C-alpha positions in Angstrom: 82.4 -44.2 15.2 80.8 -43.4 18.5 81.3 -39.7 17.9 79.8 -40.0 14.4 76.8 -41.8 15.7 76.3 -39.2 18.4 76.6 -36.3 16.0 74.1 -38.1 13.7 71.6 -38.6 16.5 71.9 -34.9 17.5 71.4 -33.8 14.0 68.2 -35.9 13.7 66.9 -34.4 17.0 67.6 -30.9 15.7 65.9 -31.6 12.4 62.8 -32.9 14.2 62.7 -29.8 16.4 62.9 -27.4 13.4 60.3 -29.4 11.5 57.9 -29.2 14.5 58.6 -25.5 14.9 57.7 -24.9 11.3 54.5 -26.9 11.6 53.6 -25.0 14.7 54.1 -21.7 12.9 52.0 -22.8 10.0 49.2 -23.9 12.3 49.3 -20.6 14.1 49.1 -18.6 10.8 46.1 -20.7 9.8 44.4 -19.9 13.1 45.1 -16.2 12.6 43.4 -16.3 9.2 40.4 -18.1 10.6 39.9 -15.5 13.4 40.2 -12.7 10.8 37.3 -14.1 8.8 35.1 -14.9 11.8 31.5 -13.7 11.6 32.0 -11.1 14.3 34.8 -9.4 12.3 33.5 -9.7 8.7 29.8 -8.8 9.3 28.8 -5.4 8.0 28.0 -2.8 10.7 24.3 -2.6 11.6 22.5 0.5 10.3 19.6 2.0 12.3 18.0 3.0 9.1 18.9 1.4 5.8 19.5 3.8 2.9 16.3 5.5 1.9 14.2 4.4 4.9 12.1 7.2 6.4 12.4 6.8 10.2 9.4 5.4 12.1 9.5 8.4 14.4 9.4 10.9 11.6 7.2 13.9 12.5 4.8 15.5 10.0 3.5 19.0 9.5 0.6 20.4 7.5 1.3 22.0 4.2 -1.5 24.3 3.1 -0.6 26.5 0.1 -2.4 29.8 0.0 -5.5 29.7 -2.2 -4.9 26.1 -3.4 -7.8 24.6 -1.6 -6.1 21.6 -0.1 -4.0 20.4 2.8 -1.5 17.6 3.2 1.0 16.4 5.8 4.7 16.4 4.8 7.7 15.3 6.7 8.9 17.9 9.2 12.4 19.3 8.6 12.8 18.3 4.9 14.3 20.8 2.5 11.7 22.6 0.4 12.0 23.8 -3.2 9.4 25.6 -5.3 8.8 25.8 -9.0 5.9 27.5 -10.9 3.5 24.6 -10.4 5.2 22.2 -8.0 6.6 22.1 -4.5 9.1 19.4 -3.6 10.2 18.3 -0.1 13.5 16.4 0.0 15.6 14.5 2.5 18.6 12.5 1.4 17.2 10.0 -1.1 13.5 10.7 -0.6 11.2 13.1 -2.3 7.6 14.3 -1.9 6.3 16.3 -4.9 3.0 18.2 -4.8 1.8 19.7 -8.0 -1.6 21.5 -8.4 -3.4 22.7 -11.5 -6.7 22.8 -13.3 -8.3 19.9 -15.2 -11.4 19.8 -17.4 -12.3 16.3 -16.2 -11.3 13.7 -13.6 -8.2 11.6 -14.4 -8.9 7.9 -15.2 -6.8 4.8 -15.5 -7.1 5.1 -19.3 -6.3 8.8 -19.4 -3.2 8.5 -17.2 -2.0 5.5 -19.2 -2.5 7.4 -22.5 -1.0 10.7 -21.5 1.0 10.7 -18.3 2.9 7.4 -18.8 4.4 8.4 -22.2 5.2 11.9 -20.8 7.1 10.4 -17.8 8.8 7.9 -20.1 10.5 10.7 -21.9 11.4 12.6 -18.7 12.6 9.8 -16.3 15.8 8.0 -17.0 15.3 4.2 -17.6 11.6 4.5 -16.9 10.0 1.1 -16.4 7.3 -1.0 -14.7 4.4 1.4 -15.1 1.2 0.2 -13.5 -1.9 2.3 -13.4 -4.8 1.4 -11.0 -7.8 2.9 -9.3 -7.1 3.3 -5.6 -8.7 4.9 -2.6 -7.5 7.3 0.1 -9.2 9.2 2.8 -10.0 12.0 0.4 -11.8 9.6 -2.0 -10.9 7.7 -5.2 -7.6 8.4 -6.8 -5.7 7.2 -9.9 -2.4 5.6 -8.7 0.6 5.2 -11.0 3.5 3.1 -9.8 6.8 3.0 -11.8 10.6 2.9 -11.4 13.4 5.1 -12.8 17.0 6.2 -12.2 17.7 9.2 -10.1 19.9 12.0 -11.5 23.6 11.5 -10.9 24.6 12.7 -7.5 27.0 15.7 -8.2 29.2 14.7 -5.1 29.3 10.9 -5.2 28.6 10.3 -8.9 26.1 7.6 -7.9 22.8 6.9 -9.5 20.0 5.4 -7.4 17.2 3.2 -8.7 14.0 4.8 -7.4 10.4 3.6 -6.9 7.6 6.1 -7.5 4.0 6.4 -6.5 1.9 9.1 -8.2 -1.5 9.9 -6.9 -3.9 12.0 -8.9 -6.6 13.7 -6.7 -9.5 15.6 -8.4 -12.4 17.7 -7.4 -14.5 20.3 -9.3 -12.0 21.2 -12.0 -8.9 21.0 -9.8 -6.3 18.3 -9.9 -3.4 17.7 -7.4 -0.7 15.2 -8.3 1.2 13.8 -5.3 4.4 11.9 -6.2 6.4 10.0 -3.6 9.8 8.6 -4.5 12.7 6.8 -2.8 15.1 3.9 -3.4 13.5 0.7 -4.5 14.9 -1.3 -1.5 13.6 1.2 1.1 10.7 0.3 3.4 8.5 3.4 3.1 5.1 1.8 2.9 3.8 3.3 6.2 5.2 6.9 5.7 3.9 7.0 2.1 0.5 5.9 3.4 0.5 8.6 6.1 1.3 11.3 3.5 -1.1 10.1 0.8 -3.9 9.5 3.3 -3.5 12.9 4.9 -4.5 14.8 1.7 -7.8 16.7 2.2 -9.7 19.2 0.1 -10.7 22.5 1.7 
């Protein structure tokens, strides 16, 4: 009987030890999970410039097309492409488009609403939010059209970016220059766009 009681006591001690060990392992595993989800580990890496933001230290250079009669500052180092009537400066997700031509009369809020908005609606994917107003820049009064639209699909990533657009129509003596600035809707480009649009001057 003594041996049986002794063995029984030993068995209870061993069972208690195993149970305590299992509890300790479970607690340790829980602590490991907690540390993995700690804010320092799960937070997204900080970006110096969120996607689409033009850096605050961006330098600008004068763009003065021969015989066009105007000058404007554009971001230095951006890629430049040329078509028959427009010049486009591009960097990553941002674009500056300058298009010059002749016009029989100055653009107005009514004329841009009636002609330009329907035209862009047929050209820009998921065109929306068109708002036409009279604005003022250093060169004088302008007609400003703000809208949104989807970018073309990126051939490498296959992604589509939702863009915000600002289109300024400058006019003087039968000449019209349309300046269109575009970039992702979540980008903070208020100051760079103001620098560019305010830099336009007739010559």
